[in-house]
VEXRO-526656 format. One line per field, with one value per residue (C-alpha): x, y, z. Coordinates in steps of 0.02 Angstrom, whole numbers. Layout:
REM VEXRO-526656
X <- c(X, ...)
Y <- c(Y, ...)
Z <- c(Z, ...)
***
This chain:
REM VEXRO-526656
X <- c(632, 743, 587, 556, 732, 758, 916, 825, 701, 768, 947, 903, 1016, 935, 925, 835, 719, 671, 636, 518, 437, 412, 326, 209, 180, 128, 12, -65, -92, -186, -284, -342, -386, -490, -576, -588, -698, -665, -477, -494, -587, -449, -321, -424, -445, -256, -241, -153, -190, -94, -14, 76, 153, 307, 395, 400, 496, 327, 242, 231, 112, -21, -144, -131, -258, -301, -407, -541, -551, -571, -710, -797, -797, -849, -877, -830, -791, -604, -615, -536, -611, -794, -850, -861, -671, -641, -623, -596, -629, -526, -569, -497, -571, -662, -618, -578, -722, -806, -723, -605, -647, -512, -541, -427, -421, -344, -186, -181, -185, -51, 66, 28, 72, 236, 276, 242, 339, 488, 466, 469, 626, 710, 672, 759, 608, 610, 489, 557, 480, 318, 236, 106, -1, -79, -136, -324, -404, -559, -571, -405, -262, -135, -191, -227, -77, 54, -46, -35, 152, 182, 86, 182, 346, 287, 294, 182, 57, -43, -188, -216, -286, -279, -338, -357, -183, -183, -212, -79, 48, -9, 10, 174, 244, 158, 177, 352, 318, 477, 410, 278, 177, 72, 65, 213, 100, 30, 206, 253, 101, 144, 320, 248, 140, 282, 390, 250, 214, 397, 384, 540, 639, 492, 469, 569, 541, 684, 602, 450, 371, 280, 183, 14, 58, 201, 336, 502, 678, 673, 515, 598, 744, 626, 529, 688, 754, 588, 556, 736, 710, 756, 609, 576, 469, 346, 249, 87, -80, -250, -263, -109, -126, -85, 76, 220, 236, 404, 498, 660, 804, 933, 1029, 880, 934, 769, 630, 653, 509, 447, 487, 431, 255, 262, 340, 380, 403, 426, 343, 335, 165, 136, 192, 163, 327, 432, 586, 752, 799, 872, 747, 615, 443, 274, 273, 175, 147, 92, 36, 96, 33, -130, -277, -438, -394, -245, -198, -86, 10, -79, -33, -1, 25, 174, 331, 491, 662, 710, 881, 939, 1105, 1128, 1101, 1239, 1114, 1126, 953, 951, 772, 757, 735, 617, 650, 533, 391, 430, 245, 94, 51, -131, -92, 25, -40, -21, -13, 17, 78, 208, 207, 200, 209, 164, 323, 426, 345, 363, 551, 570, 471, 577, 738, 681, 651, 462, 367, 273, 106, 45, -96, -94, -247, -262, -393, -432, -463, -500, -449, -279, -216, -175, -84, -77, 26, -33, 108, 106, 234, 349, 277, 436, 424, 239, 240, 107, 230, 171, 334, 428, 285, 283, 470, 460, 320, 420, 575, 477, 386, 554, 623, 470, 487, 668, 608, 453, 493, 327, 273, 156, 79, 133, 22, 97, -35, -40, 32, -91, -217, -205, -304, -192, -218, -231, -232, -186, -154, -259, -122, -208, -371, -398, -547, -526, -633, -777)
Y <- c(1098, 1163, 1209, 1024, 986, 1124, 1125, 1216, 1072, 907, 940, 1028, 1005, 894, 1035, 1152, 1014, 972, 1156, 1160, 997, 1059, 1216, 1123, 978, 1087, 1186, 1024, 953, 1110, 1106, 927, 963, 1114, 1042, 852, 802, 616, 636, 761, 626, 500, 622, 652, 465, 451, 595, 714, 888, 1008, 1084, 919, 919, 1030, 959, 808, 721, 707, 622, 455, 535, 548, 406, 306, 315, 154, 107, 53, 234, 293, 169, 214, 399, 375, 484, 653, 619, 652, 805, 960, 1079, 1114, 1042, 1217, 1226, 1056, 1037, 850, 677, 519, 349, 176, 25, -38, -219, -259, -163, 6, 131, 264, 438, 571, 756, 887, 1076, 1163, 1190, 1003, 966, 1095, 1020, 844, 895, 966, 797, 697, 824, 790, 604, 635, 742, 607, 483, 596, 684, 864, 978, 900, 731, 649, 566, 431, 408, 234, 228, 232, 403, 444, 399, 306, 425, 356, 438, 613, 609, 582, 686, 835, 815, 800, 962, 1051, 999, 1057, 888, 843, 733, 591, 552, 375, 298, 108, -17, -17, -90, -76, 112, 125, 50, 153, 316, 258, 237, 381, 513, 464, 426, 437, 409, 279, 285, 133, -17, -136, -281, -178, -125, -310, -343, -197, -267, -435, -351, -243, -399, -496, -354, -316, -137, -129, -28, 91, 150, 290, 250, 293, 278, 212, 259, 108, 90, 52, -131, -236, -287, -373, -324, -471, -401, -231, -308, -404, -244, -146, -277, -296, -110, -51, 76, 117, 73, 184, 146, 270, 257, 332, 298, 375, 405, 517, 600, 473, 433, 548, 520, 442, 405, 332, 433, 374, 281, 166, 131, 168, 294, 472, 526, 704, 749, 928, 857, 694, 636, 451, 324, 136, 38, -141, -195, -307, -196, -30, 34, 152, 74, 157, 189, 33, -82, -175, -116, -47, 125, 261, 429, 599, 725, 899, 1001, 916, 1032, 938, 765, 773, 608, 598, 436, 337, 152, 100, -87, -80, -164, -67, -11, 174, 239, 408, 414, 550, 481, 498, 588, 736, 724, 720, 663, 498, 345, 198, 27, -52, -120, -299, -338, -276, -341, -351, -429, -557, -734, -853, -1027, -1175, -1050, -973, -790, -782, -628, -644, -549, -694, -814, -688, -676, -865, -871, -739, -818, -982, -899, -873, -712, -636, -703, -807, -830, -898, -998, -1035, -1154, -1255, -1442, -1550, -1406, -1394, -1252, -1289, -1176, -1192, -1076, -1066, -1010, -977, -1076, -985, -1006, -1089, -1224, -1262, -1429, -1521, -1663, -1728, -1798, -1637, -1535, -1634, -1616, -1427, -1416, -1515, -1410, -1248, -1316, -1360, -1186, -1104, -1220, -1165, -984, -1006, -1159, -1243, -1356, -1282, -1362, -1286, -1299, -1243, -1176, -1123, -955, -810, -917, -806, -646, -495, -342, -166, -99, -186, -371, -497, -609, -698, -794, -844, -961, -989, -836, -882)
Z <- c(-618, -478, -379, -344, -289, -162, -58, 81, 91, 24, 80, 242, 392, 525, 652, 533, 475, 654, 687, 538, 590, 768, 709, 593, 713, 860, 747, 684, 858, 908, 744, 773, 955, 905, 751, 762, 911, 885, 900, 1042, 1139, 1100, 1169, 1325, 1350, 1348, 1470, 1351, 1285, 1171, 1326, 1354, 1181, 1176, 1022, 908, 1047, 1135, 988, 1078, 1203, 1068, 1030, 871, 730, 638, 489, 613, 673, 494, 462, 624, 581, 399, 304, 380, 564, 549, 438, 514, 387, 343, 178, 101, 116, 36, -152, -180, -110, -134, -67, -41, -131, 23, -19, 163, 241, 238, 124, 190, 127, 129, 95, 19, 20, -129, -27, 11, -175, -212, -82, -143, -320, -257, -176, -334, -437, -324, -359, -546, -533, -427, -567, -692, -766, -827, -921, -1082, -1041, -1095, -945, -974, -818, -825, -645, -623, -611, -510, -325, -330, -289, -412, -574, -513, -395, -531, -654, -537, -509, -695, -726, -586, -665, -836, -924, -1070, -978, -1056, -936, -999, -840, -828, -956, -1145, -1169, -1359, -1345, -1208, -1327, -1476, -1380, -1304, -1480, -1569, -1434, -1380, -1197, -1093, -916, -872, -711, -663, -548, -563, -613, -758, -807, -816, -926, -1041, -1054, -1111, -1242, -1306, -1329, -1415, -1536, -1572, -1512, -1403, -1531, -1558, -1379, -1300, -1116, -998, -827, -738, -572, -503, -341, -259, -232, -165, -288, -263, -316, -436, -516, -531, -625, -739, -781, -810, -929, -1019, -1045, -1054, -915, -737, -624, -472, -321, -248, -85, -24, 57, 24, 211, 208, 38, -98, -193, -152, 35, -10, -171, -238, -306, -434, -298, -267, -89, -4, -29, 33, 145, 123, 303, 285, 267, 365, 528, 523, 662, 669, 809, 867, 798, 949, 1094, 1002, 1074, 965, 884, 840, 658, 581, 666, 568, 622, 572, 491, 580, 496, 560, 430, 480, 331, 279, 313, 274, 336, 455, 536, 689, 717, 583, 587, 407, 441, 322, 388, 348, 405, 418, 368, 435, 342, 212, 38, -91, -203, -84, -8, 181, 211, 302, 191, 210, 140, 15, 124, 173, 183, 275, 446, 391, 220, 296, 281, 426, 352, 467, 596, 479, 426, 236, 125, -60, -106, -37, -159, -300, -267, -282, -444, -529, -465, -544, -712, -704, -737, -588, -650, -506, -381, -204, -152, 34, 100, 256, 239, 391, 505, 421, 310, 129, 8, -180, -289, -469, -583, -769, -868, -988, -1163, -1228, -1093, -1110, -1199, -1100, -1064, -895, -825, -858, -788, -626, -607, -630, -502, -374, -401, -380, -228, -149, -184, -103, 47, 68, 73, 183, 287, 242, 100, -30, -182, -348, -501, -665, -784, -965, -1019, -1000, -905, -750, -775, -806, -699, -768, -591, -429, -454, -356, -288, -144, -131, 50, 59, 246, 282, 166)
***
């Protein structure tokens, strides 16, 4: 277990870490220049070559990479290794456009597994644990990412994938699962099912590692109470490697970024100017160890704050806050910036479960927003006057948070489709 909590890496003095980053960064810049014609042209267009990059202090001289670049070069235009040296492909869902395809060498996978093993150790896992991986397997990075880390650590791994909830619960009870890995929305659903079936005293869960979608602090607390565990956040993107770019430790005061593999910046998403640590901005990552699909200055669209203070857990790697939303997922309704996580926070504060859906439309050239929220089963009486009062109260609470009026529609328990993967929270009909 000690291998994945290494003092020489995770507790490295800033000067030594920067020396390691510099070495890997300069090698990566030259690698991309030599082997990725598309990015070499971007560098030339900006008037920069590897000779102009002396250290990571020069990183702002490099051009950004965006998802548009990845789509334009689909499928292999940003690969830095020939296909004969690549052993695996992962891909995004492609729900917002052409899929992004990322390649991996065997070394890429080995390093990725090390990163997710660190995340498991930070959540309190050891080779004695039984890890149930209920992220989707296949092209999605979640399942194989945590699976690989669990194997590296030496845990007994249950590769459940997502779905088949009855079997999930059966194995959780029969095999004594202690660590659960899945999306937070699926964890919330499993918590519901465990309560309904009276299984709480039969499960042995102690921790959960949840990621791949936004979730609020209030949702964390609800999951922790429902499952009787400590819930840990994990961060990653297919474009970078997958889950394990950053992860929470027991202090839960931000996610530690694996800085020996990634250089992180925050920028103003409007001006693209770099921001100092402690400022809210868009996360930008540079991969300094990825061989097959190395991205320099990749704009994630995630809005975060970086914290450079040493964590009380002993780790010295910089921490990122839980993403406050994505600049490309942010809804602009009546001129106001709205993140689904803001609405989720209000719902949980008001005693509702995070089972909701936001429907945005445009009527007579004006935006409308309706939030469908499942009623708690014990309050679902069908009495109209009480229902209207509850809707008004919830609408007022959301208005206090957002600054705009939204319509709230309370619906019957379990009438909103449960997700066994990423939850579909927003339906924006304005673009239809």
